[in-house]
C-alpha positions as CSV (number, residue, x, y, z in Angstrom):
1,M,0.0,0.0,0.0
2,K,1.2,3.5,-0.9
3,K,2.0,5.9,2.0
4,L,-0.8,8.4,2.5
5,V,0.5,12.0,3.1
6,K,-1.7,14.7,4.5
7,V,-1.0,18.0,3.0
8,V,-2.4,21.6,3.5
9,A,-2.5,24.2,0.7
10,A,-3.0,27.9,1.1
11,I,-5.2,29.6,-1.5
12,I,-4.1,33.1,-0.7
13,E,-6.2,35.7,-2.1
14,N,-5.2,39.5,-2.3
15,E,-7.4,42.7,-2.2
16,E,-7.4,42.6,-6.1
17,D,-9.0,39.1,-6.0
18,K,-5.9,37.5,-7.3
19,V,-4.6,34.1,-6.0
20,L,-1.0,33.3,-5.2
21,C,0.5,30.5,-7.4
22,A,3.8,28.8,-6.6
23,L,5.9,27.0,-9.2
24,R,7.6,23.9,-7.8
25,S,11.4,24.0,-8.2
26,P,13.2,21.3,-10.5
27,K,14.6,19.8,-7.1
28,M,11.2,19.1,-5.7
29,S,9.0,16.1,-6.4
30,I,6.5,16.8,-9.2
31,P,9.0,19.5,-10.5
32,N,8.2,22.6,-12.6
33,R,4.3,22.2,-11.9
34,W,2.2,24.9,-10.2
35,E,0.6,24.6,-6.9
36,F,-1.0,26.4,-3.9
37,P,1.9,26.8,-1.3
38,G,1.8,24.7,1.9
39,G,3.1,21.4,3.1
40,K,2.8,18.4,5.3
41,V,0.7,18.2,8.4
42,E,2.8,16.8,11.2
43,E,1.8,14.4,13.7
44,N,-0.5,15.9,16.4
45,E,-0.9,19.1,14.4
46,D,-4.1,20.4,13.2
47,I,-4.6,21.5,9.5
48,Y,-4.9,25.2,10.4
49,T,-1.8,25.3,12.6
50,A,0.2,23.3,9.9
51,L,-0.9,25.8,7.2
52,V,0.3,28.8,9.2
53,R,3.5,27.2,10.0
54,E,4.2,26.0,6.5
55,I,3.4,29.4,4.9
56,Y,5.7,31.1,7.3
57,E,8.6,28.7,6.6
58,E,8.2,28.6,2.8
59,L,7.1,32.2,2.0
60,G,8.2,34.1,5.1
61,C,4.9,35.8,5.8
62,K,2.1,35.3,8.3
63,I,-1.4,34.4,7.3
64,E,-5.1,34.2,8.7
65,T,-7.0,31.2,7.6
66,S,-10.6,30.7,7.0
67,K,-12.2,28.1,9.3
68,N,-13.8,26.4,6.3
69,I,-12.1,23.8,4.1
70,F,-12.4,25.0,0.4
71,N,-11.3,21.7,-1.2
72,D,-10.4,18.3,0.2
73,N,-9.4,15.5,-2.2
74,I,-7.2,12.4,-2.5
75,H,-4.9,11.9,-5.4
76,E,-2.7,8.9,-6.1
77,Y,0.7,9.5,-7.6
78,D,3.0,6.8,-8.6
79,T,4.9,6.4,-5.3
80,F,2.5,7.8,-2.7
81,T,-1.0,9.1,-2.2
82,I,-1.8,12.6,-1.3
83,N,-4.8,14.0,0.9
84,L,-4.7,17.7,-0.2
85,I,-6.8,20.0,2.0
86,S,-6.9,23.5,0.6
87,I,-8.0,26.5,2.7
88,K,-8.5,30.1,1.8
89,C,-6.2,32.5,3.6
90,K,-5.3,36.1,3.7
91,I,-1.7,37.6,4.5
92,T,-1.7,39.5,7.7
93,E,2.1,40.4,7.7
94,G,4.9,40.4,5.2
95,T,5.2,39.7,1.5
96,P,5.6,36.3,0.1
97,K,9.0,35.4,-1.0
98,A,9.9,32.2,-2.9
99,S,12.5,30.2,-1.0
100,E,11.6,26.7,-2.0
101,H,9.8,27.4,-5.3
102,S,11.3,28.6,-8.4
103,T,8.9,31.7,-8.7
104,L,5.5,33.0,-7.3
105,V,2.8,34.8,-9.3
106,W,-0.6,36.5,-8.5
107,L,-3.2,35.4,-11.1
108,K,-6.9,36.2,-11.5
109,K,-9.1,33.1,-10.8
110,E,-10.2,33.1,-14.6
111,N,-6.5,32.8,-15.6
112,L,-5.7,29.9,-13.3
113,E,-6.2,27.2,-16.0
114,S,-3.3,28.7,-18.1
115,L,-0.7,27.1,-15.7
116,K,0.5,23.5,-15.7
117,W,-0.7,22.5,-12.2
118,A,0.4,19.6,-10.1
119,P,-2.4,16.9,-10.6
120,A,-3.3,17.1,-6.8
121,D,-4.2,20.7,-7.0
122,I,-6.4,20.6,-10.2
123,P,-9.7,20.0,-8.2
124,A,-9.1,23.1,-6.2
125,V,-8.2,25.1,-9.3
126,N,-11.4,24.0,-10.9
127,D,-13.3,25.1,-7.9
128,L,-11.8,28.5,-7.9
129,V,-12.4,29.1,-11.7
130,K,-16.2,28.1,-11.1
131,E,-16.4,30.4,-8.1
132,K,-16.1,33.7,-10.2
């Protein structure tokens, strides 16, 4: 049985109604694909705490999370299975900087489908595009 990895992703929206998209670096698994930033939920950590921690570690900024899960899906990759939980967020302090990712871009929801997304992120992308 493949390992199940629980991951949280931040759908960070700004005041211009744009969403932060992060390009996975060539060194990461699933390289050169776009994703919503975030990371693994550690043992005994709730999803909201994990997301705040991961965004601070990855992007160097502080966020406030919605208390609702925006999208929750399971995707099977070749070597592992991911349970990706996406949550809408707002930045409360700082400016996101790419430290692990190749680049960051802010896109309008209707333009999200122009990027080549990591497969696990696609259901959340589809939900955002429908939301308009």
